[in-house]
C-alpha positions in Angstrom: -6.2 84.4 79.6 -8.8 81.7 79.3 -10.7 83.3 82.2 -11.0 86.4 80.1 -12.3 84.5 77.1 -8.9 84.7 75.3 -7.9 81.5 73.6 -4.7 81.3 71.7 -5.2 80.3 68.0 -9.0 80.9 68.3 -9.3 84.6 69.1 -5.8 85.6 69.9 -2.3 85.2 68.5 0.8 85.1 70.8 4.1 85.5 69.0 7.1 84.5 71.2 10.8 85.3 70.8 13.6 83.9 72.9 17.1 85.5 73.1 18.7 82.5 74.8 20.8 84.8 77.0 22.1 86.6 73.9 21.1 90.0 74.9 22.3 91.6 71.7 19.5 89.8 69.9 16.8 91.5 71.9 16.6 94.7 69.9 16.2 92.8 66.6 13.6 90.6 68.1 11.6 93.6 69.5 11.8 95.2 66.0 10.5 92.0 64.4 7.6 91.7 66.8 6.7 95.4 66.4 6.7 95.0 62.6 3.8 92.6 63.1 1.8 95.5 64.7 0.9 93.7 67.9 -1.9 95.1 70.2 0.5 94.9 73.1 4.2 94.0 73.6 4.9 91.9 76.7 8.4 92.2 78.1 9.5 89.2 80.4 13.0 88.9 81.7 13.4 91.9 83.9 14.8 95.4 83.4 17.0 94.4 80.5 14.1 93.4 78.2 12.0 96.3 79.5 14.7 98.7 78.4 14.8 97.2 75.0 11.1 97.4 74.7 10.8 101.0 75.7 13.6 101.9 73.3 11.8 100.1 70.5 8.4 101.8 70.8 6.8 104.8 72.4 3.3 104.0 71.0 2.6 100.2 71.3 1.5 99.5 74.9 4.1 97.5 76.9 3.4 95.2 79.8 6.6 94.4 81.6 7.8 92.2 84.4 10.4 94.2 86.2 13.1 92.8 88.5 13.9 96.0 90.3 12.0 99.2 91.0 10.3 100.6 87.9 10.6 104.2 89.3 14.3 103.9 90.1 14.9 102.3 86.8 13.2 105.3 85.1 10.6 103.3 83.3 7.7 105.2 85.0 7.6 108.3 87.2 5.1 106.8 89.6 3.9 103.3 90.6 0.4 104.6 91.1 0.2 106.3 87.7 2.7 104.8 85.3 3.0 107.2 82.4 3.9 106.7 78.8 3.1 103.4 77.1 4.5 101.0 79.8 2.9 99.3 82.8 3.5 96.0 84.5 4.5 94.2 87.7 7.5 94.2 90.0 8.5 92.3 93.0 10.4 95.4 94.2 13.3 93.3 95.6 15.4 96.2 96.6 12.5 97.9 98.4 11.5 94.9 100.5 14.9 93.6 101.6 14.6 95.2 105.1 11.1 93.8 105.5 12.4 90.3 104.6 15.1 90.6 107.3 12.6 91.8 109.8 10.3 88.9 109.0 13.3 86.5 109.4 14.0 88.0 112.9 10.4 87.3 113.8 10.6 83.7 112.7 14.1 83.1 114.2 14.6 85.5 117.2 18.2 86.1 118.0 19.5 85.4 114.5 22.9 87.0 114.0 24.2 85.8 110.7 22.5 85.6 107.3 24.1 84.1 104.2 23.1 85.8 100.9 23.7 84.6 97.4 23.7 87.5 95.0 24.5 88.1 91.3 26.8 91.1 91.4 26.1 91.9 87.7 22.4 92.3 88.4 21.1 95.8 88.0 19.5 95.5 91.5 22.6 94.2 93.3 23.8 97.5 94.7 20.4 98.4 96.2 19.9 94.9 97.6 
């Protein structure tokens, strides 16, 4: 932000909320933030917080950090032209898993077994 001339408490205010893994609190926190009429709502924490943000407003711009695929998650219709009031970044985990395995084979030819730790309750688990 500083590179863009934005300095918190000088020419910008950033109002944070933490749910502390209590996801039921997110909707109330989003409503509280939106009642302050922010210029933008930033959603960090993956698809769960992005869902809450999009349910809370269709007018305030949302910048989201996605865990999965924003198109598959129905947040946008296209990566090249996100529609509505949401945009953001994604590491597209589910899309690049095959590429990761290919890279691993290049680094370690002949590899036969790969161990994977995965959170089965994650929204991206089935595609990963």
